[in-house]
C-alpha positions as CSV (number, residue, x, y, z in Angstrom):
1,M,116.7,280.3,-19.2
2,L,118.3,277.4,-17.3
3,P,119.3,274.8,-19.9
4,A,118.3,271.2,-19.8
5,S,120.9,269.0,-18.1
6,S,121.7,271.9,-15.6
7,V,122.8,270.4,-12.3
8,I,121.2,271.5,-9.0
9,G,122.6,270.4,-5.6
10,L,119.9,269.8,-3.0
11,Q,119.7,269.1,0.7
12,M,116.8,266.9,1.5
13,E,114.3,268.0,4.2
14,T,112.0,265.0,3.9
15,A,112.8,261.7,5.5
16,L,112.0,258.8,3.1
17,S,112.1,255.0,3.4
18,S,111.0,252.4,0.9
19,E,109.3,250.7,3.8
20,R,106.8,253.6,4.3
21,A,106.9,255.8,1.2
22,R,104.1,255.8,-1.4
23,V,104.0,257.0,-5.0
24,E,103.1,260.7,-5.1
25,D,104.2,261.4,-1.5
26,R,105.6,265.0,-1.3
27,V,109.3,265.6,-1.1
28,D,110.9,268.9,0.1
29,A,114.5,270.0,-0.4
30,R,116.6,273.2,-0.4
31,V,119.1,274.4,-3.0
32,T,122.6,274.1,-1.5
33,R,124.4,276.6,-3.7
34,D,123.5,279.5,-6.0
35,V,122.7,278.3,-9.5
36,L,124.2,280.7,-12.0
37,V,123.2,281.6,-15.6
38,N,125.6,283.8,-17.5
39,G,127.3,284.9,-14.2
40,R,124.0,285.8,-12.5
41,V,122.1,284.0,-9.8
42,A,119.1,282.2,-11.3
43,I,118.3,280.1,-8.3
44,P,119.6,281.4,-4.9
45,A,120.9,279.0,-2.3
46,G,118.2,278.2,0.2
47,S,115.4,278.2,-2.4
48,R,112.9,275.4,-1.8
49,V,112.4,272.7,-4.4
50,L,109.3,270.4,-4.2
51,G,109.0,267.0,-5.7
52,S,107.2,263.7,-5.4
53,V,108.0,260.0,-5.0
54,T,107.6,258.4,-8.4
55,M,108.6,254.8,-7.6
56,V,108.7,252.6,-4.5
57,D,110.1,249.0,-4.7
58,R,110.3,247.5,-1.2
59,G,112.7,244.8,-2.4
60,G,112.7,241.4,-0.8
61,K,114.6,239.1,1.4
62,V,115.9,237.1,-1.5
63,K,115.1,239.3,-4.6
64,G,116.7,242.6,-5.5
65,A,117.4,245.7,-3.5
66,A,114.7,248.1,-2.4
67,R,114.5,251.3,-4.5
68,L,113.0,254.8,-4.3
69,G,112.5,257.1,-7.2
70,I,112.0,260.9,-6.9
71,R,111.3,263.7,-9.4
72,F,111.4,267.4,-8.6
73,H,108.8,269.6,-10.2
74,T,108.5,273.0,-8.5
75,L,110.9,275.7,-7.5
76,V,109.8,278.0,-4.7
77,L,111.7,281.3,-4.5
78,A,112.1,283.4,-1.3
79,D,109.2,285.7,-2.3
80,G,106.9,282.6,-2.5
81,S,106.7,282.6,-6.3
82,E,106.6,279.1,-7.8
83,M,108.1,278.0,-11.1
84,A,107.8,274.8,-13.0
85,L,110.9,272.6,-12.9
86,H,111.4,269.3,-14.6
87,S,114.2,267.1,-13.2
88,E,115.5,263.7,-14.3
89,P,114.3,261.0,-11.9
90,F,116.7,260.5,-8.9
91,Y,117.0,257.0,-7.5
92,R,118.2,255.7,-4.1
93,D,118.8,252.0,-3.7
94,G,118.9,250.0,-0.5
95,E,121.5,247.3,0.1
96,S,121.0,244.2,-1.9
97,P,120.2,241.2,0.3
98,G,120.6,238.8,-2.6
99,G,124.4,238.3,-2.4
100,D,124.3,237.6,1.3
101,S,121.4,235.2,0.8
102,A,123.4,232.8,-1.4
103,K,126.4,232.9,1.0
104,K,124.2,232.1,4.0
105,I,122.4,229.2,2.3
106,G,125.6,227.8,0.8
107,G,127.5,228.2,4.0
108,A,124.8,226.4,6.0
109,A,124.7,223.6,3.4
110,V,128.5,223.1,3.5
111,G,128.4,223.2,7.3
112,G,125.6,220.7,7.4
113,A,127.3,218.3,5.0
114,I,130.6,218.4,7.0
115,L,128.7,217.7,10.2
116,G,126.6,215.0,8.5
117,A,129.8,213.3,7.2
118,I,131.4,213.3,10.6
119,L,128.4,211.8,12.2
120,G,127.1,209.5,9.5
121,G,129.5,209.1,6.6
122,G,128.5,209.7,3.0
123,K,124.8,209.3,3.5
124,G,125.0,211.6,6.5
125,A,126.8,214.3,4.4
126,M,123.9,214.3,1.9
127,I,121.3,214.5,4.7
128,G,123.3,217.1,6.6
129,G,123.8,219.2,3.4
130,S,120.1,219.3,2.7
131,A,119.3,220.1,6.3
132,G,121.9,222.9,6.3
133,A,120.6,224.4,3.1
134,G,117.1,224.4,4.6
135,A,118.4,226.1,7.8
136,G,120.2,228.7,5.7
137,T,117.1,229.4,3.7
138,A,115.1,229.8,6.9
139,A,117.7,232.2,8.2
140,V,117.5,234.3,5.0
141,M,113.7,234.4,5.1
142,A,113.7,235.5,8.8
143,G,116.3,238.3,8.2
144,D,115.5,241.9,7.5
145,R,115.0,243.6,4.2
146,H,117.4,246.4,3.4
147,A,115.2,249.5,2.8
148,A,116.2,252.4,0.5
149,V,116.5,255.4,2.8
150,I,117.0,259.1,2.3
151,A,117.6,260.9,5.6
152,P,116.9,264.6,6.1
153,G,120.1,266.5,5.5
154,S,121.2,264.1,2.7
155,I,122.8,265.9,-0.2
156,V,121.5,264.9,-3.7
157,T,122.3,266.1,-7.2
158,V,119.6,266.4,-9.8
159,H,119.7,267.2,-13.5
160,L,117.0,269.2,-15.3
161,S,115.3,267.2,-18.1
162,E,113.9,270.3,-19.7
163,P,115.0,274.0,-19.8
164,A,113.5,276.1,-17.1
165,T,112.5,279.8,-17.5
166,I,113.5,281.7,-14.4
167,Q,113.5,285.5,-14.0
168,V,117.0,286.6,-13.3
169,E,117.4,290.0,-11.7
170,R,119.2,292.4,-13.9
171,R,122.2,294.3,-12.6
172,R,121.8,298.0,-12.2
173,Q,124.3,300.0,-14.2
């Protein structure tokens, strides 16, 4: 019996991106190290673990970061036998575009206000600031979103949410 909260290191085999993934897409990974129970190998390194995408948030150019959610549910041993496995969800976040958005908009507004003040005085500063803020907003909207990505070969750690019953070979005495 593998207790709940057991930790399993996995190497991802499936490429995932919040730009293309869909909920219920299949996810494949391999166990990176033997998982031991009472000093015996319960899950050998190299065993396949299957899961699925549980959440996709593509994020936005101004709103929060993109996010992928994955849950692993099946262990496939070397002999092909499959066993139920229940992992906690694993999440991968993309870079948040939000912080940079405010900087781009604010920087463009300040730059526009300075240029407007030089060219047209106080009224020019107000007009330049508004124009700069508009240009900064347009630059943010034209920019790329930052996808949440999991590349093949990425190492992830998952925690079991429920105990797993796995047949452990007994040592011959």
